[in-house]
C-alpha positions in Angstrom: 98.5 -21.2 -18.2 97.2 -19.6 -14.9 94.1 -18.0 -16.6 92.8 -21.7 -17.3 93.4 -23.2 -13.7 91.4 -20.1 -12.6 88.6 -20.9 -14.7 88.6 -24.7 -14.1 88.2 -23.4 -10.2 85.5 -21.0 -11.0 83.3 -23.6 -12.7 83.6 -26.4 -10.4 82.5 -24.0 -7.5 79.4 -23.0 -9.8 78.7 -26.3 -10.3 79.0 -27.1 -6.4 76.7 -24.2 -5.8 74.0 -25.2 -7.7 74.3 -29.1 -6.6 73.8 -27.9 -3.4 70.6 -25.6 -3.9 69.0 -28.7 -6.2 69.5 -31.1 -2.7 68.1 -28.5 -0.5 64.9 -27.6 -2.2 62.0 -29.4 -1.3 60.8 -32.4 -3.4 58.1 -32.0 -5.5 56.5 -32.7 -9.1 59.4 -32.4 -11.9 58.8 -28.8 -13.6 56.4 -27.3 -10.7 58.1 -25.4 -8.4 57.5 -25.9 -4.2 58.8 -22.9 -3.2 56.6 -20.4 -2.1 55.4 -17.6 -4.3 57.2 -14.2 -4.7 55.1 -11.4 -3.8 54.2 -8.7 -6.5 52.3 -5.5 -7.0 49.5 -5.1 -8.8 49.8 -2.5 -11.3 46.5 -0.3 -11.6 44.0 -1.3 -14.0 44.1 0.2 -17.3 41.0 1.8 -18.5 39.6 1.1 -22.0 38.4 3.9 -24.4 34.9 3.5 -22.9 36.0 4.1 -19.5 35.8 0.4 -18.3 38.6 -1.5 -16.5 40.5 -3.8 -19.2 40.6 -7.6 -18.3 43.5 -9.7 -17.3 45.2 -12.1 -19.7 43.2 -14.6 -17.5 40.0 -12.7 -18.1 39.5 -11.3 -14.9 39.6 -7.5 -14.0 42.9 -6.0 -13.0 43.4 -4.2 -9.9 43.5 -5.0 -6.4 40.9 -4.3 -3.7 42.5 -1.3 -2.3 42.8 0.3 -5.5 39.0 -0.3 -6.3 38.2 0.9 -2.8 39.6 4.1 -3.3 37.4 5.4 -6.3 35.2 7.8 -4.7 31.9 9.0 -6.6 31.6 12.4 -7.5 30.2 14.8 -5.5 26.4 16.7 -7.1 23.5 18.6 -5.7 20.7 16.6 -4.0 18.4 15.4 -6.5 15.1 17.6 -7.0 11.7 16.2 -5.8 8.9 16.7 -8.1 5.6 16.9 -7.4 3.2 13.8 -8.8 1.5 15.3 -12.2 -1.9 16.8 -11.9 -4.1 14.3 -13.8 -7.2 16.0 -12.7 -9.0 19.4 -12.2 -10.2 18.3 -8.7 -8.6 17.8 -5.0 -8.7 14.8 -3.0 -7.7 13.9 0.8 -7.2 10.5 2.3 -10.7 10.2 4.3 -9.2 9.5 7.5 -6.8 12.0 9.2 -4.5 12.2 12.0 -4.3 8.3 12.9 -2.5 5.1 11.6 -4.6 3.3 9.1 -5.2 -0.1 7.5 -7.5 -1.5 4.7 -7.7 -4.3 2.5 -6.5 -3.9 -1.6 -9.2 -6.6 -2.4 -12.7 -7.2 -3.8 -14.2 -9.4 -0.5 -18.2 -9.0 -1.2 -18.7 -5.4 -2.1 -16.8 -2.8 -4.0 -16.2 -0.7 -0.8 -13.0 -1.1 1.7 -13.0 -0.9 5.5 -10.2 1.3 6.7 -9.5 0.2 10.1 -8.3 3.2 12.7 -8.7 3.6 16.3 -12.1 5.2 17.9 -12.3 8.7 17.3 -10.0 9.1 14.4 -11.5 11.8 12.0 -13.2 11.4 9.2 -12.8 14.0 6.7 -14.5 14.9 3.4 -12.5 13.2 0.5 -13.1 16.4 -1.7 -15.0 19.7 -2.3 -18.5 19.3 -2.6 -21.9 19.0 -1.0 -23.1 17.2 2.0 -26.3 14.7 0.7 -27.2 12.5 3.6 -26.5 12.5 7.3 -27.7 9.8 9.4 -27.1 10.6 13.1 -29.0 7.7 14.4 -27.6 4.2 14.7 -30.7 1.9 13.5 -29.3 -1.1 12.9 -30.8 -4.1 14.4 -29.5 -7.6 14.3 -32.8 -8.9 14.4 -33.6 -7.3 11.1 -30.2 -6.5 9.8 -32.0 -4.0 7.1 -29.4 -3.2 4.3 -30.4 0.8 4.7 -29.1 0.8 8.3 -26.0 -1.6 8.0 -23.6 1.4 7.8 -24.7 3.1 11.0 -24.2 6.6 11.5 -23.0 8.3 8.2 -22.3 10.8 6.0 -22.6 11.0 2.4 -20.7 13.7 0.5 -21.4 14.9 -3.8 -18.1 15.8 -4.7 -17.7 18.9 -7.5 -16.5 15.9 -9.5 -20.0 14.2 -9.6 -19.1 11.4 -7.4 -20.8 10.1 -4.2 -18.5 9.3 -1.2 -20.0 7.5 1.8 -18.2 7.1 5.2 -20.1 4.8 7.6 -20.0 3.1 10.8 -19.2 6.5 12.5 -19.5 7.3 16.4 -20.5 10.7 16.2 -20.7 13.3 13.1 -19.3 16.8 13.6 -21.9 19.9 14.2 -22.7 21.8 11.3 -22.6 18.6 9.1 -26.1 18.5 7.3 -27.6 18.0 4.1 -26.8 20.8 1.7 -23.7 22.1 4.0 -20.8 23.0 1.8 -17.5 21.0 2.5 -13.9 21.4 1.1 -11.5 18.5 0.8 -10.1 17.9 4.0 -12.9 19.2 6.4 -13.8 16.9 9.4 -17.4 15.2 9.1 -17.7 13.1 11.8 -15.5 10.5 14.3 -14.9 6.9 13.3 -16.5 4.3 15.6 -18.1 0.8 15.2 -22.1 1.6 14.7 -24.6 -0.7 12.4 -23.4 -4.0 11.9 -19.4 -3.5 12.8 -20.7 -3.6 16.5 -18.9 -6.5 17.2 -15.6 -5.0 15.6 -13.0 -2.7 16.2 -13.8 0.8 15.1 -13.4 1.4 11.3 -14.7 3.3 8.4 -16.9 2.2 5.9 -15.7 3.9 2.9 -17.5 3.9 -0.3 -17.5 5.3 -4.3 -20.6 5.6 -6.1 -22.9 7.9 -8.0 -25.9 9.8 -6.2 -29.2 8.2 -6.2 -32.4 8.5 -4.0 -32.1 7.4 -0.4 -34.4 4.2 -1.4 -31.7 2.9 -3.6 -29.3 2.5 -0.7 -27.3 -0.2 -2.5 -26.0 1.7 -4.7 -24.4 4.3 -1.9 -22.9 1.5 -0.5 -20.1 1.1 -3.2 -20.0 0.7 -6.9 -16.3 1.3 -7.7 -13.6 -0.1 -6.0 -12.0 2.6 -4.1 -8.4 1.3 -3.3 -6.3 2.4 -6.1 -7.5 6.2 -5.3 -6.6 5.6 -1.6 -3.5 4.7 -2.6 -2.9 7.9 -4.4 -4.6 10.1 -2.1 -2.6 8.6 1.2 0.9 8.9 -1.1 0.5 12.2 -1.9 -1.4 12.2 -5.4 -3.9 14.2 -4.5 -5.3 14.4 -7.9 -6.1 11.1 -9.1 -10.0 10.9 -9.8 -12.6 8.4 -9.8 -14.9 10.1 -12.0 -14.1 8.4 -14.6 -14.4 5.2 -13.7 -17.4 5.8 -11.8 -19.8 7.1 -14.8 -18.1 4.4 -16.9 -19.5 2.0 -14.8 -22.8 3.6 -14.6 -23.1 3.9 -18.7 -22.5 0.2 -18.8 -25.0 -1.0 -15.6 -27.4 2.0 -16.0 -28.3 4.6 -13.2 -30.2 2.3 -11.1 -29.1 -1.3 -11.0 -31.0 -4.0 -9.4 -29.2 -5.0 -5.9 -27.4 -8.5 -5.9 -25.2 -8.7 -2.9 -26.5 -8.5 0.5 -30.1 -7.4 -0.2 -32.2 -8.9 1.8 -33.4 -8.4 5.5 -34.6 -10.7 8.0 -38.3 -10.6 8.6 -39.3 -9.8 12.2 -39.8 -12.1 14.5 -43.0 -12.4 16.8 -43.2 -14.8 19.8 -46.3 -17.5 19.8 -48.8 -17.5 22.1 -48.9 -20.5 24.8 -51.2 -22.8 23.8 -52.0 -23.7 27.4 -53.1 -20.1 28.6 -56.2 -19.0 26.5 -55.9 -15.9 28.1 -52.6 -15.0 26.6 -52.3 -12.1 24.2 -49.5 -12.2 21.4 -46.1 -10.4 22.4 -45.6 -7.5 20.2 -43.1 -8.0 17.6 -39.8 -6.2 17.8 -40.0 -2.7 16.2 -39.4 -2.2 12.5 -37.2 1.2 12.3 -38.0 2.8 8.6 -35.7 5.2 7.2 -35.7 9.1 8.1 
């Protein structure tokens, strides 16, 4: 009898407690709790057989940020830097030494490039070879604009690869640089300037690649093969990329002495007409036409 009464009292207390809890909870949608979530601890992500983190039932990768940040890559030796592969038997040097440079990597009018650098920067031989032409005089005149004079002071070198290299618009030429002199890659040949038809520009090097021809075929020496791929390679450390194959493939296709087809004509000499009001007036002398030396 006593045990039955005790059980009834306990049941009433439980019912009262549940009612109080239900009345004290915030209102919400039936079946959805409005109480704040209870914090829980994430387990580290389990690894799949291939070593990748396994996704959770929702499809996302398991694991918290702290665990992911704790992953440290294994230590090891520094990577070994390998030199660029040797792709020819010849060694080359970027033709401007000791100065910051810039140059266009596109065809403008002629297949050559203008390497912009400060006045007095050093023009060096692009490869081992023999000096072919040296022009120590700035013969260009705006009144005639002769094609063979447009590079001003210049030096050409026939490399051991058989290719002709021209550096023009030079301010000066190094002592001892003369036709027939042997030179090495990187040897100074002259100093950058703005001679020739570059007199109204900043200092630069006119740089061209072709094949050897006689001086009267000047339009060939001023550039036949686009040089910037080779300049990029030499500047970036690949010193064996050679233009030889491209140069002689082009020569085979167009012939050794193709006709000039761009920037070929010079201006005719200008003479002053005598005054019609003075019969004693003699015609003035025409400006001198300088012939190549």
